[in-house]
N, CA, C, O and CB atoms as a CASP TS submission, in Angstrom:
PFRMAT TS
TARGET T0000
AUTHOR 0000-0000-0000
METHOD Language model
MODEL 1
PARENT N/A
ATOM      1  N   MET     1      97.485 136.020  11.716  1.00  0.00           N
ATOM      2  CA  MET     1      97.745 137.280  12.305  1.00  0.00           C
ATOM      3  C   MET     1      99.109 137.629  11.551  1.00  0.00           C
ATOM      4  O   MET     1     100.035 136.825  11.437  1.00  0.00           O
ATOM      5  CB  MET     1      97.829 137.223  13.997  1.00  0.00           C
ATOM      6  N   MET     2      99.115 139.012  11.019  1.00  0.00           N
ATOM      7  CA  MET     2     100.255 139.387  10.412  1.00  0.00           C
ATOM      8  C   MET     2     100.897 140.694  11.270  1.00  0.00           C
ATOM      9  O   MET     2     100.150 141.629  11.557  1.00  0.00           O
ATOM     10  CB  MET     2      99.906 139.690   8.874  1.00  0.00           C
ATOM     11  N   ILE     3     102.058 140.709  11.591  1.00  0.00           N
ATOM     12  CA  ILE     3     102.591 141.963  12.274  1.00  0.00           C
ATOM     13  C   ILE     3     103.634 142.467  11.276  1.00  0.00           C
ATOM     14  O   ILE     3     104.478 141.748  10.744  1.00  0.00           O
ATOM     15  CB  ILE     3     103.260 141.677  13.807  1.00  0.00           C
ATOM     16  N   LYS     4     103.477 143.850  11.070  1.00  0.00           N
ATOM     17  CA  LYS     4     104.547 144.280  10.079  1.00  0.00           C
ATOM     18  C   LYS     4     105.450 145.412  10.829  1.00  0.00           C
ATOM     19  O   LYS     4     104.935 146.284  11.531  1.00  0.00           O
ATOM     20  CB  LYS     4     103.824 144.901   8.631  1.00  0.00           C
ATOM     21  N   VAL     5     106.563 145.326  10.651  1.00  0.00           N
ATOM     22  CA  VAL     5     107.351 146.531  11.515  1.00  0.00           C
ATOM     23  C   VAL     5     107.490 147.499  10.376  1.00  0.00           C
ATOM     24  O   VAL     5     107.906 147.195   9.258  1.00  0.00           O
ATOM     25  CB  VAL     5     109.010 146.099  12.276  1.00  0.00           C
ATOM     26  N   VAL     6     107.053 148.847  10.810  1.00  0.00           N
ATOM     27  CA  VAL     6     107.152 149.883  10.005  1.00  0.00           C
ATOM     28  C   VAL     6     108.346 150.808  10.181  1.00  0.00           C
ATOM     29  O   VAL     6     108.797 151.570   9.326  1.00  0.00           O
ATOM     30  CB  VAL     6     106.021 150.542  10.120  1.00  0.00           C
ATOM     31  N   ARG     7     108.774 150.632  11.380  1.00  0.00           N
ATOM     32  CA  ARG     7     109.884 151.760  11.674  1.00  0.00           C
ATOM     33  C   ARG     7     110.804 150.971  12.636  1.00  0.00           C
ATOM     34  O   ARG     7     110.312 150.218  13.476  1.00  0.00           O
ATOM     35  CB  ARG     7     109.250 153.292  12.436  1.00  0.00           C
ATOM     36  N   GLY     8     112.189 151.150  12.511  1.00  0.00           N
ATOM     37  CA  GLY     8     113.044 150.585  13.522  1.00  0.00           C
ATOM     38  C   GLY     8     113.691 149.455  12.850  1.00  0.00           C
ATOM     39  O   GLY     8     113.540 149.175  11.661  1.00  0.00           O
ATOM     40  N   ASN     9     114.516 148.743  13.799  1.00  0.00           N
ATOM     41  CA  ASN     9     115.202 147.524  13.175  1.00  0.00           C
ATOM     42  C   ASN     9     115.193 146.673  14.482  1.00  0.00           C
ATOM     43  O   ASN     9     116.242 146.714  15.124  1.00  0.00           O
ATOM     44  CB  ASN     9     116.835 147.811  12.461  1.00  0.00           C
ATOM     45  N   PRO    10     114.152 145.887  14.997  1.00  0.00           N
ATOM     46  CA  PRO    10     114.071 145.231  16.150  1.00  0.00           C
ATOM     47  C   PRO    10     114.699 143.903  16.103  1.00  0.00           C
ATOM     48  O   PRO    10     114.687 143.232  15.071  1.00  0.00           O
ATOM     49  CB  PRO    10     112.776 145.156  16.527  1.00  0.00           C
ATOM     50  N   THR    11     115.287 143.477  17.272  1.00  0.00           N
ATOM     51  CA  THR    11     116.112 142.375  17.112  1.00  0.00           C
ATOM     52  C   THR    11     114.969 141.357  17.204  1.00  0.00           C
ATOM     53  O   THR    11     113.818 141.690  17.487  1.00  0.00           O
ATOM     54  CB  THR    11     117.352 142.237  18.197  1.00  0.00           C
ATOM     55  N   PRO    12     115.407 139.905  16.909  1.00  0.00           N
ATOM     56  CA  PRO    12     114.431 138.831  17.031  1.00  0.00           C
ATOM     57  C   PRO    12     113.915 138.610  18.455  1.00  0.00           C
ATOM     58  O   PRO    12     112.756 138.228  18.615  1.00  0.00           O
ATOM     59  CB  PRO    12     115.031 137.567  16.527  1.00  0.00           C
ATOM     60  N   GLU    13     114.754 138.840  19.535  1.00  0.00           N
ATOM     61  CA  GLU    13     114.134 139.009  20.840  1.00  0.00           C
ATOM     62  C   GLU    13     113.157 140.016  21.086  1.00  0.00           C
ATOM     63  O   GLU    13     112.194 139.727  21.797  1.00  0.00           O
ATOM     64  CB  GLU    13     115.052 139.214  21.717  1.00  0.00           C
ATOM     65  N   GLU    14     113.258 141.062  20.641  1.00  0.00           N
ATOM     66  CA  GLU    14     112.305 142.361  20.689  1.00  0.00           C
ATOM     67  C   GLU    14     110.981 141.720  20.070  1.00  0.00           C
ATOM     68  O   GLU    14     109.883 141.757  20.625  1.00  0.00           O
ATOM     69  CB  GLU    14     112.930 143.826  19.691  1.00  0.00           C
ATOM     70  N   LEU    15     111.227 141.178  18.948  1.00  0.00           N
ATOM     71  CA  LEU    15     109.982 140.664  17.975  1.00  0.00           C
ATOM     72  C   LEU    15     109.194 139.621  18.775  1.00  0.00           C
ATOM     73  O   LEU    15     107.974 139.663  18.931  1.00  0.00           O
ATOM     74  CB  LEU    15     110.531 139.910  16.468  1.00  0.00           C
ATOM     75  N   ALA    16     109.932 138.771  19.218  1.00  0.00           N
ATOM     76  CA  ALA    16     109.364 137.786  20.119  1.00  0.00           C
ATOM     77  C   ALA    16     108.741 138.207  21.324  1.00  0.00           C
ATOM     78  O   ALA    16     107.694 137.649  21.652  1.00  0.00           O
ATOM     79  CB  ALA    16     110.290 136.927  20.475  1.00  0.00           C
ATOM     80  N   ALA    17     109.190 139.042  21.987  1.00  0.00           N
ATOM     81  CA  ALA    17     108.495 139.731  23.180  1.00  0.00           C
ATOM     82  C   ALA    17     107.212 140.385  22.715  1.00  0.00           C
ATOM     83  O   ALA    17     106.169 140.173  23.333  1.00  0.00           O
ATOM     84  CB  ALA    17     109.435 140.850  23.860  1.00  0.00           C
ATOM     85  N   ALA    18     107.244 141.207  21.604  1.00  0.00           N
ATOM     86  CA  ALA    18     106.093 141.924  21.221  1.00  0.00           C
ATOM     87  C   ALA    18     105.070 141.101  20.682  1.00  0.00           C
ATOM     88  O   ALA    18     103.909 141.507  20.732  1.00  0.00           O
ATOM     89  CB  ALA    18     106.401 142.910  20.317  1.00  0.00           C
ATOM     90  N   LEU    19     105.352 139.945  20.146  1.00  0.00           N
ATOM     91  CA  LEU    19     104.491 138.970  19.639  1.00  0.00           C
ATOM     92  C   LEU    19     103.826 138.165  20.779  1.00  0.00           C
ATOM     93  O   LEU    19     102.661 137.774  20.710  1.00  0.00           O
ATOM     94  CB  LEU    19     105.247 138.082  18.708  1.00  0.00           C
ATOM     95  N   ALA    20     104.660 137.938  21.852  1.00  0.00           N
ATOM     96  CA  ALA    20     104.131 137.210  23.055  1.00  0.00           C
ATOM     97  C   ALA    20     103.036 138.032  23.580  1.00  0.00           C
ATOM     98  O   ALA    20     101.968 137.516  23.907  1.00  0.00           O
ATOM     99  CB  ALA    20     105.221 136.959  24.174  1.00  0.00           C
ATOM    100  N   VAL    21     103.285 139.444  23.683  1.00  0.00           N
ATOM    101  CA  VAL    21     102.363 140.340  24.419  1.00  0.00           C
ATOM    102  C   VAL    21     101.042 140.383  23.477  1.00  0.00           C
ATOM    103  O   VAL    21      99.953 140.456  24.047  1.00  0.00           O
ATOM    104  CB  VAL    21     103.065 141.898  24.680  1.00  0.00           C
ATOM    105  N   VAL    22     101.086 140.345  22.195  1.00  0.00           N
ATOM    106  CA  VAL    22      99.752 140.377  21.369  1.00  0.00           C
ATOM    107  C   VAL    22      99.120 139.401  21.468  1.00  0.00           C
ATOM    108  O   VAL    22      97.922 139.483  21.738  1.00  0.00           O
ATOM    109  CB  VAL    22      99.803 140.541  20.075  1.00  0.00           C
ATOM    110  N   GLN    23      99.815 138.040  21.256  1.00  0.00           N
ATOM    111  CA  GLN    23      99.312 136.899  21.427  1.00  0.00           C
ATOM    112  C   GLN    23      98.459 136.673  22.877  1.00  0.00           C
ATOM    113  O   GLN    23      97.265 136.376  22.873  1.00  0.00           O
ATOM    114  CB  GLN    23     100.429 136.034  21.241  1.00  0.00           C
ATOM    115  N   ALA    24      99.217 136.848  24.060  1.00  0.00           N
ATOM    116  CA  ALA    24      98.489 136.952  25.223  1.00  0.00           C
ATOM    117  C   ALA    24      97.365 137.696  25.305  1.00  0.00           C
ATOM    118  O   ALA    24      96.373 137.144  25.781  1.00  0.00           O
ATOM    119  CB  ALA    24      99.183 137.336  26.086  1.00  0.00           C
ATOM    120  N   ARG    25      97.276 138.995  24.897  1.00  0.00           N
ATOM    121  CA  ARG    25      95.924 139.719  24.824  1.00  0.00           C
ATOM    122  C   ARG    25      95.094 139.479  24.083  1.00  0.00           C
ATOM    123  O   ARG    25      93.961 139.863  24.376  1.00  0.00           O
ATOM    124  CB  ARG    25      95.928 140.809  24.643  1.00  0.00           C
ATOM    125  N   ALA    26      95.284 138.830  22.965  1.00  0.00           N
ATOM    126  CA  ALA    26      94.296 138.233  22.083  1.00  0.00           C
ATOM    127  C   ALA    26      93.671 136.878  22.684  1.00  0.00           C
ATOM    128  O   ALA    26      92.502 136.542  22.496  1.00  0.00           O
ATOM    129  CB  ALA    26      94.979 137.958  20.693  1.00  0.00           C
ATOM    130  N   ALA    27      94.568 136.179  23.399  1.00  0.00           N
ATOM    131  CA  ALA    27      93.995 134.892  24.168  1.00  0.00           C
ATOM    132  C   ALA    27      92.970 135.309  25.264  1.00  0.00           C
ATOM    133  O   ALA    27      91.873 134.769  25.408  1.00  0.00           O
ATOM    134  CB  ALA    27      95.231 134.029  24.920  1.00  0.00           C
ATOM    135  N   ALA    28      93.435 136.291  25.989  1.00  0.00           N
ATOM    136  CA  ALA    28      92.605 136.649  27.109  1.00  0.00           C
ATOM    137  C   ALA    28      91.386 137.439  26.583  1.00  0.00           C
ATOM    138  O   ALA    28      90.362 137.401  27.265  1.00  0.00           O
ATOM    139  CB  ALA    28      93.417 137.475  28.157  1.00  0.00           C
ATOM    140  N   VAL    29      91.395 138.063  25.575  1.00  0.00           N
ATOM    141  CA  VAL    29      90.143 138.622  24.845  1.00  0.00           C
ATOM    142  C   VAL    29      89.094 137.383  24.460  1.00  0.00           C
ATOM    143  O   VAL    29      87.915 137.338  24.810  1.00  0.00           O
ATOM    144  CB  VAL    29      90.652 139.444  23.392  1.00  0.00           C
ATOM    145  N   ALA    30      89.714 136.503  23.752  1.00  0.00           N
ATOM    146  CA  ALA    30      88.863 135.467  23.206  1.00  0.00           C
ATOM    147  C   ALA    30      88.236 134.522  24.369  1.00  0.00           C
ATOM    148  O   ALA    30      87.143 133.972  24.228  1.00  0.00           O
ATOM    149  CB  ALA    30      89.721 134.613  22.176  1.00  0.00           C
ATOM    150  N   THR    31      89.016 134.393  25.503  1.00  0.00           N
ATOM    151  CA  THR    31      88.531 133.591  26.714  1.00  0.00           C
ATOM    152  C   THR    31      87.404 134.451  27.491  1.00  0.00           C
ATOM    153  O   THR    31      86.447 133.871  28.004  1.00  0.00           O
ATOM    154  CB  THR    31      89.834 133.248  27.752  1.00  0.00           C
ATOM    155  N   THR    32      87.527 135.621  27.548  1.00  0.00           N
ATOM    156  CA  THR    32      86.622 136.378  28.312  1.00  0.00           C
ATOM    157  C   THR    32      85.040 136.406  27.625  1.00  0.00           C
ATOM    158  O   THR    32      84.867 136.889  26.506  1.00  0.00           O
ATOM    159  CB  THR    32      87.279 137.859  28.434  1.00  0.00           C
ATOM    160  N   PRO    33      84.063 135.906  28.324  1.00  0.00           N
ATOM    161  CA  PRO    33      82.849 135.811  27.906  1.00  0.00           C
ATOM    162  C   PRO    33      82.203 137.377  27.753  1.00  0.00           C
ATOM    163  O   PRO    33      82.415 138.287  28.555  1.00  0.00           O
ATOM    164  CB  PRO    33      82.118 134.861  28.894  1.00  0.00           C
ATOM    165  N   PRO    34      81.359 137.471  26.523  1.00  0.00           N
ATOM    166  CA  PRO    34      80.911 138.611  26.095  1.00  0.00           C
ATOM    167  C   PRO    34      80.002 139.192  27.493  1.00  0.00           C
ATOM    168  O   PRO    34      79.207 138.459  28.081  1.00  0.00           O
ATOM    169  CB  PRO    34      80.075 138.354  24.642  1.00  0.00           C
ATOM    170  N   GLY    35      80.225 140.383  27.833  1.00  0.00           N
ATOM    171  CA  GLY    35      79.388 141.157  28.844  1.00  0.00           C
ATOM    172  C   GLY    35      79.904 140.835  30.173  1.00  0.00           C
ATOM    173  O   GLY    35      79.197 141.156  31.129  1.00  0.00           O
ATOM    174  N   ALA    36      81.047 140.239  30.397  1.00  0.00           N
ATOM    175  CA  ALA    36      81.636 139.771  31.632  1.00  0.00           C
ATOM    176  C   ALA    36      81.875 141.046  32.395  1.00  0.00           C
ATOM    177  O   ALA    36      82.084 142.134  31.860  1.00  0.00           O
ATOM    178  CB  ALA    36      82.967 138.907  31.418  1.00  0.00           C
ATOM    179  N   ALA    37      81.828 140.823  33.683  1.00  0.00           N
ATOM    180  CA  ALA    37      81.975 142.204  34.500  1.00  0.00           C
ATOM    181  C   ALA    37      83.573 142.501  34.625  1.00  0.00           C
ATOM    182  O   ALA    37      84.422 141.610  34.638  1.00  0.00           O
ATOM    183  CB  ALA    37      81.236 142.077  36.158  1.00  0.00           C
ATOM    184  N   GLY    38      83.820 143.767  34.704  1.00  0.00           N
ATOM    185  CA  GLY    38      85.034 144.290  34.726  1.00  0.00           C
ATOM    186  C   GLY    38      85.883 144.371  33.407  1.00  0.00           C
ATOM    187  O   GLY    38      87.094 144.584  33.344  1.00  0.00           O
ATOM    188  N   THR    39      85.109 144.182  32.480  1.00  0.00           N
ATOM    189  CA  THR    39      85.660 144.379  31.045  1.00  0.00           C
ATOM    190  C   THR    39      85.640 145.785  30.614  1.00  0.00           C
ATOM    191  O   THR    39      86.321 146.089  29.635  1.00  0.00           O
ATOM    192  CB  THR    39      84.856 143.576  30.008  1.00  0.00           C
ATOM    193  N   ARG    40      84.971 146.649  31.200  1.00  0.00           N
ATOM    194  CA  ARG    40      84.729 148.162  30.874  1.00  0.00           C
ATOM    195  C   ARG    40      85.222 149.069  31.958  1.00  0.00           C
ATOM    196  O   ARG    40      84.825 148.999  33.121  1.00  0.00           O
ATOM    197  CB  ARG    40      83.197 148.472  30.665  1.00  0.00           C
ATOM    198  N   ASP    41      86.137 149.954  31.500  1.00  0.00           N
ATOM    199  CA  ASP    41      86.507 150.755  32.468  1.00  0.00           C
ATOM    200  C   ASP    41      85.446 151.897  33.152  1.00  0.00           C
ATOM    201  O   ASP    41      84.844 152.697  32.436  1.00  0.00           O
ATOM    202  CB  ASP    41      87.615 151.339  31.905  1.00  0.00           C
ATOM    203  N   ALA    42      85.336 151.877  34.235  1.00  0.00           N
ATOM    204  CA  ALA    42      84.270 152.759  34.916  1.00  0.00           C
ATOM    205  C   ALA    42      84.326 154.192  34.309  1.00  0.00           C
ATOM    206  O   ALA    42      83.268 154.803  34.160  1.00  0.00           O
ATOM    207  CB  ALA    42      84.515 152.841  36.550  1.00  0.00           C
ATOM    208  N   TRP    43      85.351 154.679  34.000  1.00  0.00           N
ATOM    209  CA  TRP    43      85.332 155.940  33.538  1.00  0.00           C
ATOM    210  C   TRP    43      84.851 156.128  32.265  1.00  0.00           C
ATOM    211  O   TRP    43      84.529 157.249  31.872  1.00  0.00           O
ATOM    212  CB  TRP    43      86.465 156.439  33.611  1.00  0.00           C
ATOM    213  N   ALA    44      84.758 155.011  31.488  1.00  0.00           N
ATOM    214  CA  ALA    44      84.367 155.000  30.034  1.00  0.00           C
ATOM    215  C   ALA    44      82.895 154.721  29.855  1.00  0.00           C
ATOM    216  O   ALA    44      82.310 154.844  28.779  1.00  0.00           O
ATOM    217  CB  ALA    44      85.177 153.938  29.251  1.00  0.00           C
ATOM    218  N   ASP    45      82.171 154.218  31.328  1.00  0.00           N
ATOM    219  CA  ASP    45      80.983 153.914  31.189  1.00  0.00           C
ATOM    220  C   ASP    45      79.755 155.051  30.873  1.00  0.00           C
ATOM    221  O   ASP    45      79.476 155.908  31.713  1.00  0.00           O
ATOM    222  CB  ASP    45      80.824 153.244  32.286  1.00  0.00           C
ATOM    223  N   PRO    46      79.189 154.976  29.811  1.00  0.00           N
ATOM    224  CA  PRO    46      78.155 156.065  29.595  1.00  0.00           C
ATOM    225  C   PRO    46      77.234 156.397  30.684  1.00  0.00           C
ATOM    226  O   PRO    46      76.744 157.520  30.797  1.00  0.00           O
ATOM    227  CB  PRO    46      77.332 155.732  28.499  1.00  0.00           C
ATOM    228  N   SER    47      76.962 155.298  31.595  1.00  0.00           N
ATOM    229  CA  SER    47      75.790 155.643  32.489  1.00  0.00           C
ATOM    230  C   SER    47      76.183 156.617  33.638  1.00  0.00           C
ATOM    231  O   SER    47      75.326 157.188  34.312  1.00  0.00           O
ATOM    232  CB  SER    47      75.187 154.323  33.120  1.00  0.00           C
ATOM    233  N   ARG    48      77.485 156.775  33.824  1.00  0.00           N
ATOM    234  CA  ARG    48      78.092 157.677  34.833  1.00  0.00           C
ATOM    235  C   ARG    48      77.788 159.071  34.415  1.00  0.00           C
ATOM    236  O   ARG    48      77.899 159.930  35.290  1.00  0.00           O
ATOM    237  CB  ARG    48      79.640 157.468  34.980  1.00  0.00           C
ATOM    238  N   ILE    49      77.441 159.419  33.283  1.00  0.00           N
ATOM    239  CA  ILE    49      77.114 160.779  32.782  1.00  0.00           C
ATOM    240  C   ILE    49      75.842 161.261  33.620  1.00  0.00           C
ATOM    241  O   ILE    49      75.754 162.429  33.997  1.00  0.00           O
ATOM    242  CB  ILE    49      76.810 160.760  31.129  1.00  0.00           C
ATOM    243  N   ASN    50      74.931 160.376  33.874  1.00  0.00           N
ATOM    244  CA  ASN    50      73.808 160.776  34.580  1.00  0.00           C
ATOM    245  C   ASN    50      73.869 160.879  35.850  1.00  0.00           C
ATOM    246  O   ASN    50      72.849 161.202  36.458  1.00  0.00           O
ATOM    247  CB  ASN    50      72.884 160.091  34.377  1.00  0.00           C
ATOM    248  N   SER    51      75.041 160.636  36.524  1.00  0.00           N
ATOM    249  CA  SER    51      75.329 160.806  37.990  1.00  0.00           C
ATOM    250  C   SER    51      76.245 161.959  38.238  1.00  0.00           C
ATOM    251  O   SER    51      76.714 162.019  39.375  1.00  0.00           O
ATOM    252  CB  SER    51      75.958 159.539  38.586  1.00  0.00           C
ATOM    253  N   LEU    52      76.607 162.945  37.331  1.00  0.00           N
ATOM    254  CA  LEU    52      77.476 163.983  37.624  1.00  0.00           C
ATOM    255  C   LEU    52      77.140 164.730  38.762  1.00  0.00           C
ATOM    256  O   LEU    52      75.930 164.931  38.870  1.00  0.00           O
ATOM    257  CB  LEU    52      77.591 164.802  36.594  1.00  0.00           C
ATOM    258  N   PRO    53      77.854 165.205  39.647  1.00  0.00           N
ATOM    259  CA  PRO    53      77.529 165.920  40.754  1.00  0.00           C
ATOM    260  C   PRO    53      77.011 167.171  40.488  1.00  0.00           C
ATOM    261  O   PRO    53      77.358 167.743  39.455  1.00  0.00           O
ATOM    262  CB  PRO    53      78.541 166.034  41.547  1.00  0.00           C
ATOM    263  N   GLN    54      76.162 167.734  41.327  1.00  0.00           N
ATOM    264  CA  GLN    54      75.608 169.134  41.103  1.00  0.00           C
ATOM    265  C   GLN    54      76.574 170.198  41.598  1.00  0.00           C
ATOM    266  O   GLN    54      77.268 169.959  42.587  1.00  0.00           O
ATOM    267  CB  GLN    54      74.228 169.320  41.841  1.00  0.00           C
ATOM    268  N   HIS    55      76.664 171.492  40.889  1.00  0.00           N
ATOM    269  CA  HIS    55      77.465 172.517  41.012  1.00  0.00           C
ATOM    270  C   HIS    55      77.201 173.105  42.589  1.00  0.00           C
ATOM    271  O   HIS    55      76.180 172.832  43.220  1.00  0.00           O
ATOM    272  CB  HIS    55      77.164 173.537  39.798  1.00  0.00           C
ATOM    273  N   GLY    56      78.065 173.777  43.002  1.00  0.00           N
ATOM    274  CA  GLY    56      77.977 174.432  44.452  1.00  0.00           C
ATOM    275  C   GLY    56      79.228 174.569  45.165  1.00  0.00           C
ATOM    276  O   GLY    56      80.267 174.184  44.628  1.00  0.00           O
ATOM    277  N   PRO    57      79.232 175.148  46.478  1.00  0.00           N
ATOM    278  CA  PRO    57      80.315 175.590  47.085  1.00  0.00           C
ATOM    279  C   PRO    57      81.309 174.242  47.394  1.00  0.00           C
ATOM    280  O   PRO    57      82.534 174.335  47.315  1.00  0.00           O
ATOM    281  CB  PRO    57      79.838 176.414  48.369  1.00  0.00           C
ATOM    282  N   ALA    58      80.644 173.028  47.741  1.00  0.00           N
ATOM    283  CA  ALA    58      81.371 171.796  48.162  1.00  0.00           C
ATOM    284  C   ALA    58      81.338 170.911  46.891  1.00  0.00           C
ATOM    285  O   ALA    58      81.598 169.711  46.977  1.00  0.00           O
ATOM    286  CB  ALA    58      80.672 171.043  49.487  1.00  0.00           C
ATOM    287  N   ALA    59      81.035 171.467  45.769  1.00  0.00           N
ATOM    288  CA  ALA    59      81.023 170.343  44.675  1.00  0.00           C
ATOM    289  C   ALA    59      82.251 169.554  44.421  1.00  0.00           C
ATOM    290  O   ALA    59      82.179 168.372  44.084  1.00  0.00           O
ATOM    291  CB  ALA    59      80.688 170.916  43.381  1.00  0.00           C
ATOM    292  N   TRP    60      83.476 170.230  44.586  1.00  0.00           N
ATOM    293  CA  TRP    60      84.690 169.640  44.483  1.00  0.00           C
ATOM    294  C   TRP    60      84.749 168.221  45.334  1.00  0.00           C
ATOM    295  O   TRP    60      85.379 167.253  44.907  1.00  0.00           O
ATOM    296  CB  TRP    60      85.725 170.677  44.949  1.00  0.00           C
ATOM    297  N   ALA    61      84.076 168.208  46.491  1.00  0.00           N
ATOM    298  CA  ALA    61      84.144 167.079  47.241  1.00  0.00           C
ATOM    299  C   ALA    61      83.353 165.828  46.830  1.00  0.00           C
ATOM    300  O   ALA    61      83.491 164.726  47.361  1.00  0.00           O
ATOM    301  CB  ALA    61      83.794 167.445  48.459  1.00  0.00           C
ATOM    302  N   ARG    62      82.439 166.140  45.745  1.00  0.00           N
ATOM    303  CA  ARG    62      81.694 165.130  45.324  1.00  0.00           C
ATOM    304  C   ARG    62      82.148 164.623  43.881  1.00  0.00           C
ATOM    305  O   ARG    62      81.424 163.889  43.207  1.00  0.00           O
ATOM    306  CB  ARG    62      80.299 165.568  45.377  1.00  0.00           C
ATOM    307  N   THR    63      83.371 165.057  43.465  1.00  0.00           N
ATOM    308  CA  THR    63      83.789 164.640  41.935  1.00  0.00           C
ATOM    309  C   THR    63      84.521 163.423  42.152  1.00  0.00           C
ATOM    310  O   THR    63      85.062 163.013  41.125  1.00  0.00           O
ATOM    311  CB  THR    63      84.769 165.767  41.067  1.00  0.00           C
ATOM    312  N   TYR    64      84.717 162.665  43.262  1.00  0.00           N
ATOM    313  CA  TYR    64      85.615 161.461  43.216  1.00  0.00           C
ATOM    314  C   TYR    64      84.539 160.432  42.573  1.00  0.00           C
ATOM    315  O   TYR    64      83.311 160.477  42.649  1.00  0.00           O
ATOM    316  CB  TYR    64      86.283 160.968  44.831  1.00  0.00           C
ATOM    317  N   TRP    65      85.340 159.526  41.943  1.00  0.00           N
ATOM    318  CA  TRP    65      84.480 158.517  41.171  1.00  0.00           C
ATOM    319  C   TRP    65      85.162 157.197  41.388  1.00  0.00           C
ATOM    320  O   TRP    65      86.369 157.214  41.143  1.00  0.00           O
ATOM    321  CB  TRP    65      84.345 158.855  39.552  1.00  0.00           C
ATOM    322  N   PRO    66      84.672 156.093  41.782  1.00  0.00           N
ATOM    323  CA  PRO    66      83.257 155.833  42.082  1.00  0.00           C
ATOM    324  C   PRO    66      82.860 156.239  43.338  1.00  0.00           C
ATOM    325  O   PRO    66      83.719 156.586  44.149  1.00  0.00           O
ATOM    326  CB  PRO    66      82.931 154.499  41.970  1.00  0.00           C
ATOM    327  N   ARG    67      81.464 156.252  43.678  1.00  0.00           N
ATOM    328  CA  ARG    67      81.028 156.674  44.875  1.00  0.00           C
ATOM    329  C   ARG    67      81.035 155.537  45.933  1.00  0.00           C
ATOM    330  O   ARG    67      80.662 155.762  47.084  1.00  0.00           O
ATOM    331  CB  ARG    67      79.724 157.254  44.695  1.00  0.00           C
TER
END
């Protein structure tokens, strides 16, 4: 893995903190099995498009997600 600083002049401590975050995220993604529950945001789920509320006088009350 290569990280390149393209702007600014970070201190060694700032670089170490940023690298720790990137490594922790990479490790979490690597240990999560494919298709595991909770890996996808409900708002990004394409299946919710089929369950959009119908229009009408009280439609605003049915816009809360998830049901």
